[in-house]
N, C-alpha and C positions, 0 to 999 in steps of 0.2 A: 460414518467414520470420516473424519478429515485426515487425509494423508500428506505427510511433511516430508520435504528432505532438507537436510541442514546442510550449509556449505560455508566451512570456515578453515582456514589453513591451521588452526591451532586445534589440536584434538581435545584439550582441557575446555575450550570454550563450546566444541559441539558436545561434549560429555555433561556439561552444565546445562545447555539447551535441552539435551535428551532427557535429563533427569527432571526437568520441569515439565516438559510436554507428555512424557510417558506416563504421569501420574493421572492424567485426564482420561477419563473413559471414552471420549469421543475423539480424541486424537492418537493418531498412531504414526510414529516416525519410522518411514519406510526405508531410508537411505540416508548416507552421510558422504560429503566430498569435501576434498582438501583443496580443490583449485577450481578455475571456472571451466575448463574442459572438461573435467569429471562431472561437475555440475551439469553441463549441457547433455552429456552421454546419460546420466542418471535420469534427468528429468525425461528425455525421449523415451528412455525404457521404463520407467516405473509411472509415468503420467501422474505425479502428486497433485493434489489440490494447491498447495501453497509450498514455495521455496524460500526458505529463511537464507538471503544471500549476504555474505560478508563482501566488503568493497576492496580492501587492500589485501591481495594474494598474490603469490609469485605465479609466473606464466600467464595466463588469462585472468584477468581480474574479473572482480565482480560486475563491474559496467559493462565489460565486453560480453560476459556470460549472460547478462540480464538482456542484452541487445539481441543476443542469438537467440536465447530462449524465446522471447517474445516474438520473434519472427519465423521460428521454426514450426511449421505444420504439425511435426511430432510431438510438438509440446504444447499443443493448443489446449487451452483449459487450465494450465498451470498458473498461477498468480505468483509474482515475485514481491516479496517484503524484504526492502533492504535494511541491514543491520549498520548503523553507523554511530560515529561520536562527533561531538562538537567541533572537532579539529578537522573535519572532512567535509566541511559545508559545499565545495565545489564538488564533491561527489553526489551529496543530496541532489544539487541543482541538476546535475546530468541524468541522474535516476529519474526525477521529474519528467525530464524531456523525454525519456525512453518509455514512459508509462508504466513505471514501476506502481504496485497497487499500494504500496504501503512503507513507512519508514519507522523504525523503532531504534532507540538508543540501546547499546549493549548493556548499559547501566540500569535498563528497565526494571521495573518492579516485575516479579513473576507473573502476577495477576494481569499486569499490562500485557505482556507477551501473550499469555494464553488469549485474553481477549483479543488481541491484534490477529492472532491466527484464525480465530473464530469468525471475526467481522469480515477478512479478506475472503476467505473460503465462502463465504456466502454471498459475495460479489460486492461488497462495500469497500471502501479505501480507510485505510488506517493511518493516521498521522499521529505520531507522538505529539502531545501538545508542545513540549520543549523544541522539538525538530521543527513544528509549524511555525512558532514564533521566531525561530532563529532563521528559518528559510525567508520568511517574509521580511525580517530585519535586514538581512544582508542580501538579498537578492530581488526585491520587488523592483528595483530599478532596472533589471535585466529583461523583465517580462515585457513584451511590445505591447504599447498601449492599445487596448481595443475600443473602438468607437461605439458598439453595442452598449447600451446601458440597460438598467434593469426595469425600465418602464414597460416592456413588453411582458413582464410577468404578472400573472393574477395575484391578487391579495393572498390566496392559499400558497400559490407557488413561493411568494416571498418568505411565508411562514415556514414552508419547508426549507428552502434555502438557508435561512438563517441557522436552522438546527443542525443542516449538513455543515454549514461553516464552523459550527461550534464542536463539530466532531462526534454528533450524534450518527448511531447507526439508524438503518431503516425501521428496524424494529422499536427503536428507541423513539424515534421520532412518531411512529404509528400510536404509540401509547400516550405520547403527549398530546397529540392533536387529536385522538379518537378516531383514528383511520385504520384501515387494514395495511398490513406490509406491503401488498401487492398494490394498493393505491397510491403509497408513500414512491414505492418504485417507479410507478407512471409518472406521477408528479417530477421526480429526479430527472427522468429522461427527457421530458418536456423542457425542463430548465435548461440542462446542458444544451438541448439542440437550439432553443432560443438565444441562449447567449454566446453560442459558437463554441464552447469549450468541450475537450475531450473526455474529461472524466471529473470526479469530486476533487481530486487533488488540484487540478487546474480551477475549477470554481473557487476552491479557498484563497488561491493565491489572486484570482480576479477580486474577489469580494474585497479583499485587503488593499488593492492596488488601484482602484477605481473610485 
């Protein structure tokens, strides 16, 4: 069972998210928070698998809460998915720097939301295609150029990387390449290590800016 905490200062938004997620047999919304401080307390107390985090909230905002959650040993294991809109690109860039596990638009299709929660819960990164395109288009020039190239990757690693960049999960890559998910996970870890990037999100940005 995937345990989720919803964080948004608007009760109607939280109610809509809960209605979507509670309809899934493998997802359980275990808590709701209306601001970042409450989100931090709930995450430490409930240890959810995924925190769906709004950005603009009174008091402690979503970015500050994300920073605190990802640094707090009491919250270890909880992944943060940032809920954003196109007019909040600055926040998307900062959330990337903070190692958020995913980005979803508030007007995402319900199936995309459900898929994103599942993907992040199993350890992959989730980037809404529209957020990814916007992020790369607006902020690629801010990413510090990296001297490492893709030459160090094997042919198989490049095949895996291309599919990570396309937004596929490990399971989807495994099906396409006729590999086991465990083998794909090993390839992804090696790719990140060889390229010196922290996670799949940074890999996507690197692939579009190199």
